[in-house]
Backbone of each chain as ProteinMPNN parsed JSONL, in Angstrom:
{"seq_chain_A": "MTVEQAWRLAQPWYADRLDYEWTPRTPDGMERLLTAAGLTGEFWRVR", "coords_chain_A": {"N_chain_A": [[-13.902, 47.491, 230.78], [-16.461, 45.358, 232.123], [-18.052, 45.715, 235.364], [-18.473, 43.247, 236.464], [-16.537, 41.686, 235.109], [-14.25, 42.934, 236.137], [-14.503, 42.287, 238.815], [-14.309, 39.499, 238.696], [-11.69, 39.272, 237.89], [-10.358, 40.574, 239.938], [-10.36, 38.928, 242.158], [-8.512, 36.575, 241.981], [-6.326, 38.226, 241.528], [-5.932, 39.874, 243.784], [-6.352, 38.289, 246.028], [-4.251, 36.973, 247.268], [-2.639, 38.803, 248.625], [-2.297, 38.938, 251.339], [-0.694, 36.869, 251.899], [2.277, 35.668, 253.251], [4.235, 34.782, 251.522], [3.808, 36.174, 249.187], [4.663, 37.532, 246.017], [5.382, 40.015, 243.513], [3.453, 39.696, 240.561], [4.527, 37.983, 237.636], [4.937, 39.078, 234.202], [3.884, 37.064, 232.542], [2.186, 35.744, 234.347], [0.355, 37.794, 234.915], [-0.815, 38.152, 232.414], [-2.066, 35.695, 232.053], [-4.095, 35.842, 233.974], [-5.546, 38.054, 233.052], [-6.4, 37.148, 230.552], [-7.976, 34.969, 231.347], [-10.056, 36.347, 232.453], [-11.293, 37.27, 230.276], [-10.148, 39.404, 229.034], [-8.611, 40.259, 226.45], [-6.577, 41.0, 223.556], [-4.891, 43.842, 222.06], [-4.784, 46.122, 223.774], [-4.771, 45.052, 226.343], [-2.408, 43.763, 226.666], [0.503, 43.069, 228.553], [3.091, 43.499, 227.955]], "CA_chain_A": [[-14.403, 46.197, 231.207], [-17.643, 45.457, 232.996], [-17.747, 45.533, 236.779], [-18.414, 41.799, 236.687], [-15.216, 41.243, 234.684], [-13.276, 43.444, 237.094], [-14.649, 41.508, 240.043], [-13.752, 38.16, 238.415], [-10.233, 39.425, 237.811], [-9.825, 41.085, 241.202], [-10.201, 37.901, 243.187], [-7.167, 35.982, 241.973], [-5.302, 39.276, 241.499], [-5.688, 40.45, 245.104], [-6.661, 37.395, 247.151], [-3.057, 36.462, 247.943], [-1.822, 39.891, 249.158], [-2.026, 38.697, 252.751], [0.206, 35.72, 252.035], [3.669, 36.011, 253.539], [5.056, 34.414, 250.365], [3.417, 36.929, 247.994], [5.619, 38.313, 245.239], [4.718, 40.632, 242.366], [3.215, 38.777, 239.454], [5.308, 38.108, 236.411], [4.088, 39.428, 233.061], [3.13, 35.873, 232.125], [1.118, 35.526, 235.314], [-0.662, 38.821, 234.71], [-1.535, 37.898, 231.163], [-2.952, 34.547, 232.265], [-5.281, 36.303, 234.693], [-6.326, 38.926, 232.173], [-7.037, 36.294, 229.546], [-9.029, 34.185, 232.006], [-11.183, 37.25, 232.691], [-11.841, 37.674, 228.981], [-9.512, 40.66, 228.624], [-7.6, 39.923, 225.464], [-6.412, 42.105, 222.612], [-3.688, 44.659, 222.175], [-4.815, 47.027, 224.922], [-4.571, 44.33, 227.603], [-1.083, 43.152, 226.751], [1.321, 43.668, 229.613], [4.463, 43.703, 227.45]], "C_chain_A": [[-15.641, 46.394, 232.055], [-17.194, 45.29, 234.446], [-17.633, 44.039, 237.102], [-17.045, 41.231, 236.264], [-14.15, 41.678, 235.691], [-13.322, 42.629, 238.387], [-14.055, 40.114, 239.866], [-12.232, 38.22, 238.413], [-9.641, 39.78, 239.169], [-9.563, 39.974, 242.216], [-8.863, 37.179, 243.118], [-6.067, 37.024, 242.04], [-4.931, 39.738, 242.897], [-5.797, 39.472, 246.27], [-5.423, 36.951, 247.919], [-2.183, 37.562, 248.539], [-1.487, 39.696, 250.626], [-1.181, 37.451, 252.978], [1.624, 36.208, 252.288], [4.533, 35.817, 252.297], [4.748, 35.218, 249.107], [4.626, 37.589, 247.328], [4.872, 38.93, 244.063], [4.572, 39.636, 241.226], [4.155, 39.044, 238.292], [4.383, 38.555, 235.282], [3.271, 38.242, 232.556], [1.948, 35.627, 233.05], [-0.013, 36.526, 235.158], [-1.477, 38.521, 233.473], [-2.468, 36.692, 231.298], [-4.239, 34.99, 232.953], [-6.161, 37.172, 233.805], [-7.07, 38.1, 231.13], [-8.184, 35.499, 230.148], [-10.26, 35.037, 232.287], [-11.787, 37.758, 231.391], [-11.258, 38.957, 228.449], [-8.343, 40.328, 227.727], [-7.461, 41.098, 224.502], [-5.245, 42.975, 222.991], [-3.668, 45.514, 223.443], [-4.407, 46.314, 226.203], [-3.243, 43.611, 227.687], [-0.273, 43.84, 227.846], [2.761, 43.87, 229.186], [4.369, 44.422, 226.108]], "O_chain_A": [[-15.85, 47.46, 232.634], [-16.102, 44.791, 234.719], [-16.8, 43.629, 237.911], [-16.467, 40.402, 236.968], [-13.265, 40.901, 236.052], [-12.283, 42.325, 238.973], [-13.383, 39.6, 240.761], [-11.572, 37.298, 238.892], [-8.544, 39.334, 239.508], [-8.648, 40.074, 243.034], [-8.134, 37.167, 244.109], [-4.983, 36.745, 242.554], [-3.757, 39.97, 243.182], [-5.379, 39.791, 247.384], [-5.521, 36.591, 249.092], [-1.055, 37.269, 248.935], [-0.492, 40.236, 251.109], [-0.979, 37.03, 254.117], [2.105, 37.093, 251.581], [5.455, 36.594, 252.048], [5.355, 34.978, 248.063], [5.499, 38.134, 248.004], [3.831, 38.414, 243.658], [5.469, 38.834, 240.966], [4.523, 40.184, 238.011], [3.164, 38.423, 235.398], [2.107, 38.395, 232.187], [0.842, 35.337, 232.594], [-1.188, 36.171, 235.254], [-2.703, 38.627, 233.491], [-3.55, 36.681, 230.711], [-5.333, 34.574, 232.573], [-7.384, 37.034, 233.81], [-8.247, 38.343, 230.865], [-9.243, 35.367, 229.535], [-11.375, 34.52, 232.354], [-12.696, 38.588, 231.41], [-11.802, 39.548, 227.516], [-7.219, 40.138, 228.194], [-8.173, 42.093, 224.639], [-4.684, 42.868, 224.081], [-2.636, 45.614, 224.107], [-3.762, 46.914, 227.063], [-2.972, 42.921, 228.67], [-0.365, 45.053, 228.03], [3.573, 44.362, 229.969], [5.394, 44.705, 225.486]]}, "seq_chain_B": "MADLFTPIERAIRLFVYRHFLDTARPPDTDMIARDTGVAPPEVASALRRLADARALVLAPASLDIWMAHPFSAVPTAYPVDIQGRTYWANCAWDAVGVPALVGADAGIRTGCADCGDAIAVDIRCGRAESDAVMHFAVPPRRFWDNIAYT", "coords_chain_B": {"N_chain_B": [[16.103, 29.206, 243.038], [16.832, 32.54, 244.03], [15.139, 34.21, 246.689], [12.919, 36.905, 246.102], [12.45, 38.798, 248.058], [13.701, 39.614, 251.319], [13.348, 37.937, 254.536], [12.78, 39.968, 256.418], [11.8, 42.06, 254.802], [9.537, 40.795, 253.773], [8.084, 40.415, 256.13], [7.595, 43.046, 256.901], [6.142, 44.02, 254.692], [3.854, 42.428, 254.927], [2.945, 43.253, 257.457], [2.256, 45.901, 256.882], [0.126, 45.538, 255.094], [-1.685, 44.135, 256.766], [-2.15, 46.075, 258.659], [-3.436, 48.068, 257.18], [-5.698, 46.566, 256.554], [-6.865, 46.186, 259.066], [-7.268, 48.786, 260.008], [-7.755, 50.539, 257.958], [-5.849, 52.393, 257.348], [-2.444, 53.364, 256.684], [0.495, 52.064, 258.325], [2.951, 53.99, 260.179], [6.542, 54.553, 260.045], [7.531, 54.287, 262.628], [5.586, 52.698, 263.878], [5.886, 50.382, 262.353], [8.513, 49.62, 262.981], [8.275, 49.2, 265.73], [6.341, 47.141, 265.902], [7.365, 45.044, 264.366], [9.87, 44.708, 265.349], [12.081, 45.437, 263.988], [14.932, 47.388, 263.378], [14.855, 50.975, 262.946], [16.541, 52.034, 260.74], [16.771, 49.755, 259.138], [14.096, 49.268, 258.608], [13.561, 51.442, 256.972], [15.235, 50.866, 254.775], [14.062, 48.489, 253.934], [11.48, 49.338, 253.214], [12.076, 50.988, 251.047], [13.152, 49.115, 249.302], [10.954, 47.441, 248.926], [9.28, 49.249, 247.656], [10.75, 49.743, 245.321], [10.432, 47.279, 244.13], [7.82, 47.42, 243.515], [5.982, 46.535, 245.347], [4.916, 48.094, 247.243], [3.891, 51.565, 247.373], [5.59, 54.478, 247.934], [5.192, 57.79, 249.251], [6.379, 60.614, 247.392], [9.829, 61.317, 247.879], [9.905, 60.374, 250.512], [9.235, 58.266, 253.364], [6.7, 57.643, 253.846], [3.902, 55.588, 253.494], [2.077, 55.422, 250.616], [0.509, 53.94, 248.839], [-0.735, 50.648, 249.074], [-1.461, 48.466, 247.12], [-4.69, 47.033, 246.909], [-5.15, 49.318, 248.46], [-5.392, 52.768, 249.368], [-3.563, 55.294, 251.002], [-4.563, 57.787, 251.296], [-7.542, 59.795, 251.121], [-9.724, 59.134, 248.402], [-11.576, 59.198, 245.28], [-12.846, 56.846, 245.491], [-14.293, 55.358, 247.722], [-14.653, 52.523, 249.809], [-16.961, 50.706, 251.445], [-16.956, 48.542, 254.091], [-18.508, 46.629, 256.322], [-19.052, 48.849, 257.942], [-16.636, 50.196, 257.995], [-14.595, 52.463, 256.256], [-12.626, 52.052, 253.522], [-10.08, 53.406, 251.451], [-9.765, 53.229, 248.032], [-7.441, 53.111, 245.291], [-8.347, 53.516, 242.742], [-10.954, 52.784, 240.344], [-10.645, 50.112, 239.631], [-9.089, 49.129, 241.756], [-11.003, 49.5, 243.668], [-12.811, 47.354, 243.512], [-10.976, 45.529, 244.111], [-10.474, 45.799, 246.839], [-12.688, 44.561, 248.389], [-12.223, 42.03, 247.353], [-9.75, 41.352, 248.403], [-10.249, 41.615, 251.166], [-12.347, 39.881, 251.474], [-15.122, 40.127, 251.87], [-18.537, 41.346, 251.884], [-19.303, 44.45, 250.217], [-19.775, 47.984, 249.752], [-19.577, 50.314, 247.226], [-19.412, 53.649, 246.404], [-19.323, 56.005, 244.06], [-18.442, 58.334, 241.454], [-18.948, 59.011, 237.988], [-16.057, 59.682, 236.192], [-16.15, 61.099, 233.896], [-18.766, 62.214, 233.344], [-19.841, 62.713, 235.808], [-22.041, 61.416, 236.886], [-23.652, 59.518, 239.441], [-22.326, 56.439, 240.63], [-22.907, 53.185, 241.609], [-21.674, 50.338, 243.177], [-22.117, 47.169, 244.364], [-20.931, 44.54, 246.296], [-22.038, 41.475, 246.956], [-22.448, 38.514, 248.682], [-20.403, 37.321, 247.199], [-20.862, 38.22, 244.644], [-20.834, 40.687, 242.082], [-22.677, 43.633, 241.818], [-23.795, 45.763, 239.579], [-24.401, 48.183, 237.035], [-22.457, 49.465, 235.774], [-19.58, 50.273, 233.71], [-16.034, 49.999, 233.399], [-13.695, 52.286, 232.339], [-10.517, 52.203, 231.035], [-7.948, 54.361, 230.85], [-5.29, 54.051, 230.598], [-3.179, 51.573, 229.333], [-2.485, 48.274, 230.68], [0.315, 47.677, 230.429], [1.457, 50.127, 230.744], [0.852, 51.008, 233.233], [2.613, 51.481, 235.41], [4.192, 53.512, 234.522], [3.481, 55.975, 235.451], [2.308, 55.737, 238.292], [0.738, 57.189, 239.986], [-0.822, 58.782, 238.315], [-2.138, 56.79, 236.896]], "CA_chain_B": [[16.075, 30.618, 242.688], [16.871, 33.388, 245.214], [13.882, 34.878, 246.997], [12.925, 38.315, 245.736], [12.436, 39.6, 249.267], [14.249, 39.02, 252.53], [12.307, 37.736, 255.558], [12.404, 41.255, 257.003], [10.963, 42.769, 253.829], [8.25, 40.103, 253.74], [7.37, 40.694, 257.384], [7.148, 44.438, 256.864], [5.057, 44.114, 253.703], [2.652, 41.808, 255.49], [2.462, 44.123, 258.525], [1.602, 47.048, 256.25], [-1.177, 45.104, 254.601], [-2.577, 43.816, 257.877], [-2.531, 47.334, 259.301], [-4.471, 48.628, 256.307], [-6.899, 45.737, 256.687], [-7.449, 46.369, 260.399], [-7.543, 50.176, 260.353], [-7.97, 51.331, 256.729], [-4.794, 53.401, 257.321], [-1.125, 52.746, 256.662], [1.317, 52.301, 259.518], [4.129, 54.796, 259.918], [7.762, 53.765, 260.25], [7.65, 53.965, 264.056], [4.719, 51.534, 264.127], [6.474, 49.207, 261.715], [9.68, 49.211, 263.77], [7.82, 48.724, 267.035], [5.612, 45.877, 265.812], [8.169, 43.975, 263.763], [11.141, 44.569, 266.04], [13.167, 45.764, 263.059], [15.474, 48.725, 263.667], [14.395, 51.972, 261.965], [17.264, 52.108, 259.456], [16.423, 48.59, 258.325], [12.732, 49.495, 258.13], [13.67, 52.371, 255.842], [15.793, 50.13, 253.632], [13.069, 47.513, 253.468], [10.399, 50.055, 252.522], [12.58, 51.423, 249.725], [13.303, 47.921, 248.479], [9.593, 47.02, 248.559], [8.793, 50.213, 246.668], [11.465, 49.469, 244.065], [9.855, 46.061, 243.558], [6.394, 47.7, 243.271], [5.12, 45.863, 246.318], [4.296, 49.231, 247.919], [4.242, 52.845, 246.771], [5.877, 55.491, 248.947], [5.012, 59.182, 248.82], [7.659, 61.115, 246.867], [10.858, 61.792, 248.81], [9.35, 60.093, 251.831], [9.007, 56.871, 253.731], [5.271, 57.481, 254.108], [3.257, 54.674, 252.564], [1.027, 56.081, 249.847], [-0.377, 52.891, 248.327], [-0.443, 49.219, 249.157], [-2.608, 48.116, 246.269], [-5.598, 48.046, 246.388], [-5.423, 50.356, 249.446], [-4.778, 54.089, 249.322], [-3.381, 55.92, 252.309], [-5.226, 59.076, 251.292], [-8.888, 59.729, 250.557], [-9.834, 59.17, 246.944], [-12.965, 59.178, 244.799], [-13.283, 55.446, 245.5], [-14.424, 54.795, 249.064], [-15.207, 51.17, 249.846], [-17.493, 50.495, 252.793], [-17.041, 47.133, 254.486], [-18.9, 46.453, 257.732], [-18.986, 50.126, 258.64], [-15.315, 50.839, 257.891], [-14.345, 52.973, 254.913], [-11.296, 51.924, 252.937], [-9.901, 54.201, 250.241], [-9.114, 52.521, 246.929], [-6.704, 54.031, 244.434], [-9.032, 53.691, 241.467], [-12.126, 51.913, 240.209], [-10.172, 48.721, 239.621], [-8.739, 48.796, 243.128], [-12.212, 49.517, 244.494], [-13.301, 45.967, 243.637], [-9.877, 44.77, 244.707], [-10.553, 45.83, 248.304], [-13.476, 43.423, 248.901], [-11.59, 40.762, 246.945], [-8.693, 41.08, 249.381], [-10.841, 41.477, 252.496], [-13.202, 38.69, 251.475], [-16.378, 40.489, 252.521], [-19.439, 42.195, 251.108], [-18.847, 45.83, 250.212], [-20.514, 48.992, 248.994], [-18.707, 51.309, 246.608], [-20.213, 54.754, 245.902], [-18.417, 56.943, 243.429], [-19.069, 59.051, 240.356], [-18.291, 58.895, 236.691], [-15.015, 60.697, 236.014], [-16.452, 61.844, 232.681], [-19.993, 63.014, 233.398], [-20.203, 62.993, 237.189], [-23.179, 60.636, 237.36], [-23.353, 58.606, 240.547], [-22.13, 55.022, 240.29], [-22.963, 52.32, 242.788], [-21.267, 48.95, 242.991], [-22.242, 46.388, 245.593], [-20.435, 43.161, 246.277], [-22.879, 40.751, 247.921], [-22.376, 37.051, 248.573], [-19.463, 36.932, 246.166], [-21.253, 38.674, 243.312], [-20.795, 42.137, 241.87], [-23.96, 44.146, 241.349], [-23.66, 47.115, 239.035], [-24.568, 48.336, 235.589], [-21.379, 50.323, 235.291], [-18.406, 49.715, 233.049], [-14.811, 50.716, 233.751], [-12.873, 52.679, 231.209], [-9.101, 52.314, 231.385], [-7.259, 55.301, 229.964], [-3.888, 53.631, 230.501], [-3.122, 50.12, 229.216], [-1.727, 47.642, 231.779], [1.767, 47.728, 230.3], [1.916, 51.485, 231.063], [0.348, 51.391, 234.558], [3.665, 51.928, 236.329], [4.902, 54.679, 233.993], [3.146, 57.003, 236.434], [1.267, 55.02, 239.044], [-0.147, 58.203, 240.583], [-1.78, 59.146, 237.274], [-2.956, 55.607, 236.588]], "C_chain_B": [[16.036, 31.45, 243.967], [15.528, 34.057, 245.413], [14.0, 36.359, 246.641], [13.058, 39.202, 246.963], [13.104, 38.854, 250.41], [13.108, 38.745, 253.51], [11.858, 39.04, 256.207], [11.478, 42.018, 256.061], [9.578, 42.131, 253.769], [7.429, 40.431, 254.978], [6.821, 42.111, 257.387], [6.003, 44.613, 255.864], [3.76, 43.586, 254.288], [2.085, 42.666, 256.608], [1.729, 45.331, 257.943], [0.204, 46.665, 255.771], [-2.156, 44.807, 255.733], [-3.026, 45.091, 258.596], [-3.606, 48.046, 258.488], [-5.785, 47.876, 256.501], [-7.619, 46.049, 257.999], [-7.909, 47.802, 260.662], [-7.927, 51.054, 259.166], [-6.936, 52.445, 256.594], [-3.449, 52.692, 257.232], [-0.42, 52.939, 258.0], [2.423, 53.285, 259.163], [5.37, 53.979, 260.278], [7.967, 53.418, 261.72], [6.812, 52.728, 264.403], [5.347, 50.275, 263.561], [7.638, 48.698, 262.552], [9.243, 48.576, 265.084], [7.19, 47.341, 266.911], [6.467, 44.743, 265.277], [9.479, 43.746, 264.504], [12.347, 44.859, 265.153], [13.617, 47.201, 263.342], [15.086, 49.719, 262.576], [15.207, 52.075, 260.674], [16.95, 50.929, 258.532], [14.992, 48.682, 257.808], [12.78, 50.388, 256.897], [14.189, 51.653, 254.6], [14.765, 49.168, 253.047], [11.937, 48.205, 252.709], [10.851, 50.504, 251.14], [12.693, 50.231, 248.781], [11.921, 47.417, 248.021], [9.001, 47.956, 247.509], [9.464, 49.984, 245.311], [10.884, 48.26, 243.345], [8.362, 46.209, 243.283], [5.472, 46.902, 244.179], [4.367, 46.883, 247.174], [4.617, 50.475, 247.096], [4.432, 53.841, 247.914], [5.579, 56.877, 248.379], [6.364, 59.711, 248.369], [8.573, 61.652, 247.96], [10.468, 61.525, 250.257], [9.351, 58.6, 252.11], [7.539, 56.635, 254.093], [4.67, 56.555, 253.044], [2.084, 55.384, 251.918], [0.011, 55.058, 249.339], [0.188, 51.528, 248.712], [-1.621, 48.616, 248.409], [-3.366, 46.92, 246.799], [-5.838, 49.262, 247.286], [-4.691, 51.658, 249.127], [-4.662, 54.618, 250.743], [-4.154, 57.225, 252.413], [-6.631, 58.92, 250.711], [-8.858, 59.883, 249.041], [-11.311, 59.226, 246.57], [-13.567, 57.79, 244.885], [-13.336, 54.882, 246.917], [-15.116, 53.437, 248.998], [-15.656, 50.907, 251.275], [-17.629, 49.007, 253.057], [-17.314, 47.103, 255.978], [-18.664, 47.728, 258.532], [-17.636, 50.823, 258.589], [-15.129, 51.278, 256.44], [-12.875, 52.819, 254.552], [-11.253, 52.843, 251.719], [-9.164, 53.357, 249.214], [-8.48, 53.534, 246.003], [-7.456, 54.404, 243.158], [-10.212, 52.744, 241.43], [-11.724, 50.437, 240.275], [-9.806, 48.287, 241.034], [-9.968, 48.755, 244.029], [-12.84, 48.131, 244.58], [-12.212, 45.067, 244.198], [-9.95, 44.74, 246.226], [-11.434, 44.697, 248.839], [-12.915, 42.073, 248.47], [-10.516, 40.37, 247.946], [-9.292, 40.802, 250.753], [-11.705, 40.233, 252.597], [-14.527, 38.951, 252.152], [-17.253, 41.277, 251.556], [-18.992, 43.65, 251.242], [-19.796, 46.705, 249.424], [-19.529, 50.029, 248.493], [-19.619, 52.379, 246.01], [-19.254, 55.804, 245.348], [-19.165, 57.673, 242.317], [-18.291, 58.857, 239.088], [-17.291, 60.031, 236.535], [-15.274, 61.564, 234.795], [-17.641, 62.778, 232.858], [-20.44, 63.348, 234.81], [-21.376, 62.205, 237.723], [-22.742, 59.68, 238.47], [-23.261, 57.171, 240.052], [-22.122, 54.235, 241.586], [-22.549, 50.918, 242.388], [-21.402, 48.257, 244.34], [-21.701, 44.995, 245.348], [-21.225, 42.429, 247.356], [-22.772, 39.259, 247.642], [-21.515, 36.62, 247.391], [-19.821, 37.374, 244.766], [-21.2, 40.197, 243.249], [-22.115, 42.579, 241.258], [-23.769, 45.584, 240.891], [-23.91, 47.092, 237.547], [-23.39, 49.074, 234.967], [-20.344, 49.541, 234.492], [-17.22, 50.574, 233.478], [-14.046, 51.016, 232.484], [-11.444, 52.848, 231.687], [-8.428, 53.232, 230.37], [-5.83, 54.859, 229.694], [-3.866, 52.112, 230.349], [-2.242, 49.525, 230.309], [-0.216, 47.756, 231.651], [2.33, 49.12, 230.606], [1.495, 51.912, 232.476], [1.419, 52.063, 235.404], [4.528, 53.039, 235.733], [4.704, 55.859, 234.945], [1.984, 56.453, 237.244], [0.295, 56.009, 239.689], [-1.225, 58.602, 239.581], [-2.725, 57.976, 236.976], [-4.068, 55.463, 237.598]], "O_chain_B": [[15.297, 31.119, 244.894], [14.856, 34.429, 244.451], [15.041, 36.981, 246.85], [13.711, 40.244, 246.91], [13.08, 37.625, 250.467], [12.009, 39.271, 253.333], [10.677, 39.201, 256.516], [10.467, 42.565, 256.502], [8.567, 42.832, 253.719], [6.23, 40.693, 254.889], [5.696, 42.342, 257.831], [5.011, 45.278, 256.162], [2.706, 44.209, 254.165], [0.866, 42.803, 256.712], [0.689, 45.734, 258.464], [-0.769, 47.379, 256.013], [-3.325, 45.187, 255.662], [-4.153, 45.169, 259.084], [-4.573, 48.566, 259.045], [-6.851, 48.484, 256.6], [-8.845, 46.161, 258.028], [-8.833, 48.02, 261.447], [-8.375, 52.186, 259.349], [-7.131, 53.36, 255.794], [-3.324, 51.544, 257.657], [-0.719, 53.887, 258.727], [2.797, 53.411, 257.997], [5.261, 52.85, 260.757], [8.52, 52.363, 262.031], [7.264, 51.836, 265.121], [5.344, 49.225, 264.204], [7.75, 47.499, 262.807], [9.774, 47.545, 265.496], [7.471, 46.46, 267.723], [6.306, 43.596, 265.694], [10.129, 42.717, 264.319], [13.486, 44.566, 265.517], [12.797, 48.102, 263.519], [14.996, 49.348, 261.406], [14.617, 52.193, 259.601], [16.873, 51.08, 257.313], [14.7, 48.23, 256.701], [12.116, 50.115, 255.897], [13.646, 51.814, 253.507], [14.62, 49.051, 251.831], [11.488, 47.709, 251.676], [10.094, 50.411, 250.174], [12.367, 50.333, 247.599], [11.75, 47.017, 246.869], [8.309, 47.517, 246.591], [8.803, 50.029, 244.273], [10.844, 48.214, 242.115], [7.706, 45.253, 242.87], [4.325, 46.626, 243.828], [3.323, 46.58, 247.752], [5.497, 50.452, 246.235], [3.547, 54.021, 248.75], [5.7, 57.105, 247.175], [7.394, 59.303, 248.906], [8.126, 62.363, 248.859], [10.684, 62.369, 251.127], [9.456, 57.782, 251.196], [7.177, 55.567, 254.585], [4.908, 56.727, 251.848], [1.198, 55.889, 252.608], [-1.197, 55.286, 249.402], [1.395, 51.291, 248.681], [-2.651, 48.296, 249.002], [-2.761, 45.894, 247.109], [-6.626, 50.141, 246.939], [-3.543, 51.657, 248.683], [-5.547, 54.413, 251.574], [-4.377, 57.72, 253.518], [-6.88, 58.022, 249.906], [-8.075, 60.653, 248.486], [-12.182, 59.293, 247.437], [-14.68, 57.568, 244.407], [-12.525, 54.03, 247.279], [-16.05, 53.239, 248.221], [-14.844, 50.885, 252.199], [-18.33, 48.298, 252.335], [-16.476, 47.494, 256.791], [-18.146, 47.692, 259.648], [-17.504, 51.938, 259.094], [-15.469, 50.544, 255.512], [-11.998, 53.389, 255.202], [-12.261, 53.036, 251.039], [-8.081, 52.836, 249.481], [-8.922, 54.681, 245.93], [-7.231, 55.463, 242.573], [-10.443, 51.989, 242.374], [-12.401, 49.627, 240.909], [-10.175, 47.193, 241.462], [-9.974, 48.054, 245.041], [-13.359, 47.766, 245.636], [-12.489, 43.977, 244.698], [-9.532, 43.761, 246.843], [-10.968, 43.928, 249.679], [-13.117, 41.073, 249.161], [-10.383, 39.198, 248.297], [-8.885, 39.856, 251.428], [-11.794, 39.606, 253.652], [-15.016, 38.119, 252.917], [-16.779, 41.804, 250.549], [-18.385, 44.037, 252.241], [-20.522, 46.237, 248.548], [-18.733, 50.561, 249.267], [-20.497, 52.068, 245.205], [-18.477, 56.408, 246.087], [-20.393, 57.625, 242.258], [-17.095, 58.569, 239.121], [-17.631, 61.199, 236.721], [-14.693, 62.641, 234.662], [-17.555, 63.971, 232.568], [-21.327, 64.181, 234.995], [-21.689, 62.309, 238.909], [-21.646, 59.12, 238.45], [-24.014, 56.746, 239.176], [-21.419, 54.578, 242.537], [-23.016, 50.38, 241.385], [-20.854, 48.721, 245.341], [-21.981, 44.363, 244.329], [-21.091, 42.735, 248.541], [-22.978, 38.804, 246.517], [-21.852, 35.678, 246.673], [-19.178, 36.966, 243.8], [-21.481, 40.892, 244.225], [-22.607, 41.976, 240.304], [-23.603, 46.497, 241.7], [-23.657, 46.089, 236.88], [-23.35, 49.277, 233.753], [-20.25, 48.318, 234.588], [-17.384, 51.729, 233.869], [-13.781, 50.135, 231.668], [-11.195, 53.57, 232.652], [-8.351, 52.915, 229.183], [-5.231, 55.243, 228.69], [-4.477, 51.416, 231.16], [-1.346, 50.201, 230.814], [0.474, 47.917, 232.657], [3.545, 49.281, 230.718], [1.748, 53.048, 232.877], [1.168, 53.087, 236.039], [5.495, 53.469, 236.361], [5.626, 56.631, 235.207], [0.819, 56.68, 236.915], [-0.867, 55.669, 239.909], [-2.393, 58.746, 239.94], [-3.934, 58.151, 236.825], [-4.865, 54.529, 237.51]]}, "name": "protein", "num_of_chains": 2, "seq": "MTVEQAWRLAQPWYADRLDYEWTPRTPDGMERLLTAAGLTGEFWRVRMADLFTPIERAIRLFVYRHFLDTARPPDTDMIARDTGVAPPEVASALRRLADARALVLAPASLDIWMAHPFSAVPTAYPVDIQGRTYWANCAWDAVGVPALVGADAGIRTGCADCGDAIAVDIRCGRAESDAVMHFAVPPRRFWDNIAYT"}
């Protein structure tokens, strides 16, 4: 992926780590973020 | 639905992250117990439970915190400079994760794992500035097969 894609993905992925309520993302949640960053295709599947 | 973590586990996880944020280093179990008021045996249980849930990574056979993604407890090839403090990221992906979490401009200076060429990434005013691309040798569904290798 490009650095720009990684940066776009990193913000929603990491921005909530300082939230008390944070929990690990579900596979569905991860795939939504990856897709929103343009990372689709077999390699980027999380299941 | 039952909460995945207890209040103690949540408090400890958050303390670990805030300690990394403030110092670029992980807290040890004494610090965690002292700051959270949780007894050491419960701190140990909570750290193991957080590690089992992949909220933290402990060093093998240890209660030492090794990773609190995107932060690494040990120096890596991915230093992230934010306002004069150097954070260690676990990998290239985590290197952009550090400024995303901190919410600040950052400079990342590393090298290509293949050819050794210098790579510079700057995060300025919410934008990433770099010509580099990231190659992922491990697909996301295999990241946790061996998180140290990933």
